[in-house]
C-alpha positions in Angstrom: 0.0 -0.1 0.0 1.3 3.4 -0.9 2.0 5.6 2.2 0.8 9.2 2.1 2.4 12.1 3.8 0.2 14.6 5.7 1.3 18.3 5.3 -1.3 19.7 7.7 -1.1 20.9 11.3 0.8 18.1 12.9 3.8 19.4 11.0 3.8 22.6 12.9 6.2 23.0 16.0 5.3 22.0 19.6 6.8 22.8 22.8 6.8 19.1 23.7 5.7 15.8 21.9 5.1 12.9 24.3 5.3 9.2 23.2 2.6 7.3 25.1 -0.6 8.1 26.6 -0.3 6.0 29.8 0.0 7.5 33.4 3.4 9.3 32.7 2.5 10.7 29.3 -1.0 11.8 30.4 0.4 13.4 33.6 3.1 15.3 31.7 0.6 16.2 28.9 -2.0 17.6 31.2 0.5 19.6 33.4 2.3 21.2 30.4 -1.0 21.9 28.5 -2.4 23.6 31.7 0.5 26.0 31.7 -0.1 27.0 28.0 2.4 24.8 26.4 1.6 23.3 22.9 1.7 19.6 23.5 1.0 16.5 21.4 0.6 12.9 22.9 1.2 10.1 20.4 -0.4 6.9 21.6 -0.2 3.5 19.5 -3.2 1.9 21.2 -6.8 2.6 21.0 -8.2 3.6 24.3 -9.6 2.1 26.6 -7.0 -0.7 26.5 -6.0 -3.4 29.0 -3.1 -2.8 31.1 -1.5 -4.4 34.3 -0.6 -2.4 37.4 -3.8 -2.1 39.1 -2.7 -1.4 42.8 -1.8 2.2 43.4 0.2 3.9 46.3 -1.0 6.6 48.7 2.1 8.7 48.0 0.7 9.4 44.5 -2.9 10.1 45.5 -2.6 13.9 46.1 -1.1 14.3 42.5 -3.9 12.2 41.1 -6.5 14.3 42.7 -4.7 17.4 41.4 -5.0 15.9 38.0 -8.9 15.7 38.3 -9.3 12.1 39.3 -11.0 12.6 42.8 -14.5 12.0 41.6 -13.5 8.9 39.5 -11.8 7.4 42.7 -15.0 8.1 44.8 -17.3 6.7 42.2 -15.5 3.8 40.7 -12.3 2.7 42.4 -11.8 0.3 45.4 -10.3 2.2 48.3 -7.1 0.5 49.4 -6.2 0.9 53.1 -3.0 -1.0 52.8 -1.4 -4.4 51.8 -0.3 -7.6 53.3 2.2 -10.3 52.3 1.3 -13.7 53.6 4.3 -15.9 54.5 2.2 -18.9 55.6 0.3 -20.2 58.7 1.2 -21.6 61.9 0.1 -25.3 62.7 -2.7 -23.7 64.7 -3.8 -21.6 61.7 -2.4 -18.1 62.7 -1.4 -16.2 59.7 2.1 -15.0 59.4 2.4 -11.9 57.2 4.2 -8.5 56.8 2.5 -5.3 55.8 -0.7 -3.7 57.3 -2.6 -0.4 57.1 -0.9 2.6 55.6 -2.3 4.5 58.6 0.5 2.9 60.7 3.1 4.7 58.7 5.6 7.1 60.5 4.9 10.9 60.8 7.5 11.5 58.1 5.3 9.9 55.5 4.1 12.3 52.8 0.6 10.5 53.0 0.5 10.6 56.8 -2.8 12.7 56.7 -4.3 10.7 53.9 -3.1 7.1 54.3 -4.8 5.2 51.7 -4.7 4.5 47.8 -7.0 2.8 45.4 -7.3 -0.3 43.3 -8.2 0.4 39.7 -9.0 -1.2 36.6 -6.3 0.3 34.3 -8.3 0.4 31.1 -10.7 2.9 32.8 -8.0 4.6 35.0 -5.8 5.4 32.0 -8.6 6.5 29.8 -9.6 9.0 32.6 -6.1 10.5 32.8 -5.7 10.7 29.0 -9.1 12.4 28.7 -8.1 14.9 31.4 -5.0 15.6 29.5 -7.1 16.3 26.3 -9.4 18.5 28.1 -6.5 20.6 29.4 -5.6 21.4 25.8 -3.1 18.5 24.9 -3.6 17.1 21.4 -4.0 13.4 21.6 -3.3 11.1 18.8 -4.4 7.5 19.5 -3.7 4.7 17.1 -0.6 6.4 15.9 2.8 4.7 15.9 6.2 6.3 16.0 8.0 5.4 12.8 11.2 7.4 13.2 13.2 9.9 15.2 14.2 13.3 13.7 17.8 13.5 14.7 19.8 11.1 16.9 20.9 10.6 20.5 23.0 13.7 20.3 20.0 16.0 19.3 16.3 15.2 18.8 13.9 17.7 17.2 10.8 15.6 16.5 9.2 12.4 15.3 7.7 10.9 12.3 4.4 9.1 13.0 2.0 6.8 11.2 -1.8 7.2 11.5 -2.7 3.6 11.8 -6.1 4.1 10.4 -5.2 5.9 7.2 -1.5 4.8 6.8 -0.4 8.4 6.7 2.9 9.6 7.8 2.9 12.9 10.0 5.8 14.8 11.1 5.9 16.4 14.6 8.6 18.9 15.3 9.1 19.8 18.9 11.6 21.5 21.3 11.7 18.2 23.3 10.4 14.7 23.0 9.5 12.9 26.1 9.4 9.2 25.8 6.6 7.9 28.0 6.1 4.6 26.2 6.5 2.3 29.2 8.5 -0.9 28.8 8.3 -0.4 25.0 10.9 2.4 25.5 10.8 3.7 22.0 13.7 6.1 22.3 15.6 3.9 24.7 15.6 1.0 22.2 16.2 3.3 19.4 19.4 4.6 21.1 20.3 1.2 22.6 20.3 2.5 26.2 18.2 -0.3 27.9 19.9 -2.9 30.0 17.9 -5.8 31.7 18.6 -6.7 35.2 19.1 -10.3 36.4 15.6 -10.9 37.8 14.3 -12.2 34.6 10.8 -13.2 35.6 7.4 -13.7 33.9 4.0 -12.4 35.2 1.0 -14.7 34.4 -2.4 -13.2 35.4 -6.1 -12.8 34.7 -9.3 -11.4 36.0 -11.7 -13.6 37.8 -15.2 -13.3 39.3 -14.8 -12.0 42.7 -15.4 -14.5 45.6 -12.9 -13.4 48.2 -12.7 -15.3 51.5 -9.8 -13.3 53.1 -11.1 -10.5 55.2 -8.3 -8.2 54.2 -9.1 -8.7 50.5 -12.9 -8.1 51.2 -11.8 -4.7 52.8 -9.8 -3.6 49.7 -6.3 -4.6 50.7 -3.7 -5.8 48.3 -3.0 -9.4 49.3 0.0 -11.3 48.2 1.5 -14.8 48.8 5.3 -15.2 49.1 6.4 -18.3 47.3 9.7 -19.7 46.3 11.6 -17.1 44.1 8.4 -15.2 43.4 5.0 -14.1 44.6 1.3 -14.0 43.7 -1.1 -11.2 43.9 -4.8 -10.7 44.6 -6.2 -7.2 43.8 -10.0 -6.4 44.2 -11.0 -4.3 41.1 -14.8 -4.0 42.0 -17.3 -5.7 44.1 -17.4 -8.6 41.5 -13.9 -8.7 39.9 -10.4 -9.5 41.3 -7.0 -9.6 39.5 -5.0 -12.6 40.3 -1.4 -13.3 39.1 1.8 -15.1 39.6 5.4 -13.8 39.2 7.9 -16.5 38.8 11.3 -17.1 37.1 11.0 -17.2 33.3 12.6 -20.5 33.3 9.7 -22.1 35.3 7.3 -21.1 32.5 9.5 -22.3 29.7 9.9 -25.7 31.4 6.2 -26.1 32.2 5.3 -25.9 28.5 1.6 -25.0 29.3 -0.8 -22.4 27.9 -0.9 -19.3 30.1 -4.3 -20.4 31.5 -3.2 -23.8 32.5 0.2 -22.6 34.0 -1.7 -20.0 36.1 -4.2 -22.6 37.6 -1.3 -25.0 38.1 0.7 -22.5 40.0 -2.2 -21.3 42.1 -3.1 -24.9 43.1 0.4 -25.2 44.5 -0.1 -22.4 47.0 -1.0 -24.0 50.3 -4.1 -22.7 51.9 -5.1 -20.9 48.8 -8.8 -21.5 49.9 -8.2 -19.0 52.9 -7.7 -16.2 50.4 -10.1 -17.0 47.4 -13.0 -19.4 47.0 -11.8 -22.6 45.2 -14.6 -22.2 42.7 -13.4 -18.8 41.2 -14.3 -18.3 37.6 -12.0 -16.8 35.0 -13.3 -13.7 33.3 -11.6 -13.1 29.9 -8.1 -14.4 28.9 -5.1 -15.2 30.9 -2.2 -13.0 29.9 1.5 -13.5 30.2 4.2 -10.8 30.0 7.9 -10.8 30.4 8.5 -9.0 33.7 12.1 -8.1 33.0 13.4 -5.2 34.9 15.5 -2.8 32.9 17.4 0.5 33.6 18.6 2.9 30.9 22.2 4.0 31.1 21.1 7.4 29.9 17.7 9.0 30.3 18.4 12.6 29.1 19.8 14.4 26.1 19.3 17.5 24.0 15.8 17.6 22.9 14.7 14.3 24.6 14.0 12.5 27.9 13.0 9.1 29.0 10.2 9.2 31.6 8.9 6.4 34.1 9.0 2.8 33.0 10.7 4.0 29.7 13.6 5.1 31.8 13.7 2.3 34.5 11.3 -0.5 34.9 11.4 -2.4 38.3 9.7 -5.6 39.4 6.2 -4.6 40.4 6.0 -6.5 43.7 5.7 -3.2 45.6 3.4 -1.4 43.0 5.9 1.2 42.3 5.5 1.5 38.6 2.6 4.0 38.2 3.8 5.9 41.2 7.4 6.3 39.9 6.1 7.1 36.5 3.8 9.9 37.6 6.0 11.6 40.1 8.8 11.6 37.4 6.4 13.2 35.0 5.4 15.8 37.5 9.0 16.8 38.2 9.8 17.0 34.5 6.6 19.2 33.9 7.6 21.6 36.6 11.0 22.0 35.3 9.8 22.5 31.8 7.2 25.1 33.0 9.8 26.9 35.1 13.0 26.7 33.0 11.7 25.9 29.4 12.3 29.2 28.0 16.0 29.2 29.1 17.8 26.3 27.4 20.8 26.3 29.5 18.8 26.6 32.9 16.5 23.9 31.6 19.3 21.5 30.9 21.1 22.1 34.2 17.7 21.5 36.0 16.9 18.4 34.0 20.4 17.0 34.8 19.7 17.4 38.6 16.3 15.8 38.3 18.0 12.9 36.4 20.3 12.3 39.4 17.6 12.5 42.0 15.6 9.9 40.0 18.5 7.6 39.6 18.9 7.8 43.6 15.2 7.3 43.9 15.2 4.2 41.7 18.2 2.8 43.6 16.2 3.0 46.8 13.2 1.1 45.1 15.6 -1.5 43.8 17.0 -2.0 47.4 13.5 -2.7 48.7 12.6 -5.1 46.0 16.0 -6.8 46.4 15.2 -7.3 50.1 11.9 -8.9 49.4 13.3 -11.4 47.0 15.9 -12.4 49.6 13.0 -13.7 51.6 11.8 -15.7 48.6 15.1 -17.4 48.2 15.8 -18.7 51.7 13.5 -20.5 54.1 15.3 -19.0 57.0 14.8 -15.4 55.7 11.2 -16.4 54.9 10.6 -17.6 58.5 12.2 -14.5 60.1 10.3 -11.8 57.9 6.9 -11.9 59.7 8.7 -12.6 63.2 10.7 -9.2 62.8 7.8 -7.1 61.5 6.6 -5.1 64.5 7.0 -1.8 66.2 9.1 0.9 64.6 10.3 -1.6 61.9 6.6 -2.1 60.8 6.0 1.7 60.8 9.0 2.5 58.7 8.3 -0.4 56.3 4.8 0.9 55.7 6.1 4.3 55.0 8.4 3.1 52.3 5.9 0.6 50.8 3.3 3.7 50.6 5.6 5.1 48.0 8.0 7.2 50.1 11.0 5.2 48.9 13.3 8.1 49.9 12.4 7.8 53.6 14.1 5.7 56.2 16.9 4.7 53.8 19.3 3.7 56.6 16.6 1.2 57.8 16.1 -0.3 54.4 19.8 -0.6 53.9 20.1 -2.3 57.3 17.3 -4.7 56.4 18.7 -5.5 53.0 22.2 -6.4 54.4 20.5 -8.5 57.1 18.3 -10.5 54.8 21.3 -11.1 52.4 23.4 -12.5 55.4 20.4 -14.7 56.5 20.0 -15.9 52.8 23.8 -16.7 52.7 23.8 -18.5 56.0 20.9 -20.6 55.1 22.3 -21.6 51.7 25.9 -21.9 52.5 26.0 -22.9 56.1 22.9 -24.7 56.7 22.9 -25.9 53.1 19.1 -25.9 52.7 17.3 -25.7 49.4 15.0 -22.7 49.0 12.2 -25.0 47.8 11.5 -25.6 51.5 9.5 -22.4 51.2 7.1 -24.0 48.8 6.9 -27.3 50.8 6.7 -26.0 54.3 5.0 -22.6 54.0 2.1 -23.8 56.2 4.1 -25.3 58.9 6.1 -22.4 60.1 
């Protein structure tokens, strides 16, 4: 088919062109448009569209309300008072867990006076955010795919974009291109900046008819099981729907040679006392999906005329629901800098460089928390000790961090990380115990 070239309005210059209409792109687009900037958002999908990442954090709620989502939350979303990670049960049936209510955070928490978040169906949540950006004045182009970058890593001045409906190529010139394309990382891959970490896990998940047994799940909590080298999640999306998934090493999925649906049910059946969380007769609603949950960090997230934002810059294992939070606060920071310094190229570049360093530090904090969690999934001794140590000030600080304040109580998280790594080493090297004991003995702690 012959490709046409559009010579109309999209060729005119923009203050910013944003790749991706998800949470980071919509946040950035709305904030810039509200300030009077000329903004275009390029989104390859047709909204609403399915997306994972349904559990939000309280540290992002104020920003979300500022973006106009307050009424949506009140009318549609499930209020999330906290989250718990189940580490098994005693012989007498007592639940062993970490986590709790966000209200038990420390006074240093940014969400101390509003200690709750929400569970959302991302297709609806993302549509709301994108609609708010468009209402603020951003030009939104859904079903448009980036086909090329004008310039290179040294300097970007725009994009070429294909209209998927008419196969028309459009040219967007801009002062800066923000890559908010999530794990697709359009610019990151174009410039060969992405490097996977060593977690290499797969997420297998689906939506189910909602028949929760666990009290916390009925109350809107995030509930997760800790299993050998992985975890499962249970996220209530409405009064009659729950998201359930398994995160496990990619090698386990390859070796099983099962369809996504059969693999998910096979893994859920292996979780002891699953019937204490969900009804055994839960019914699948829709397809089971499988995605590579490979964490990645970009060696460079900023250059002349371009910046990587959120998951496009760094994607971290979602065990602590940090994805949407990190993406939106990163977008908020960049929007503020663009509004304040965008007219002064040198000042803008200096401010963006400082922001880049802050985000790398923040991401390192998130990685440390995630790494500490996975140590407890790779050693039976670390697994056993986690719920035992979870009390008093340790619990308060942990809940503050898990609420999204990953830059708080860093000394505590560093200490917890080192301790858990020592315990894992001691268990594997001195006691010489196999981590599979976690799976076999989870209900006999």
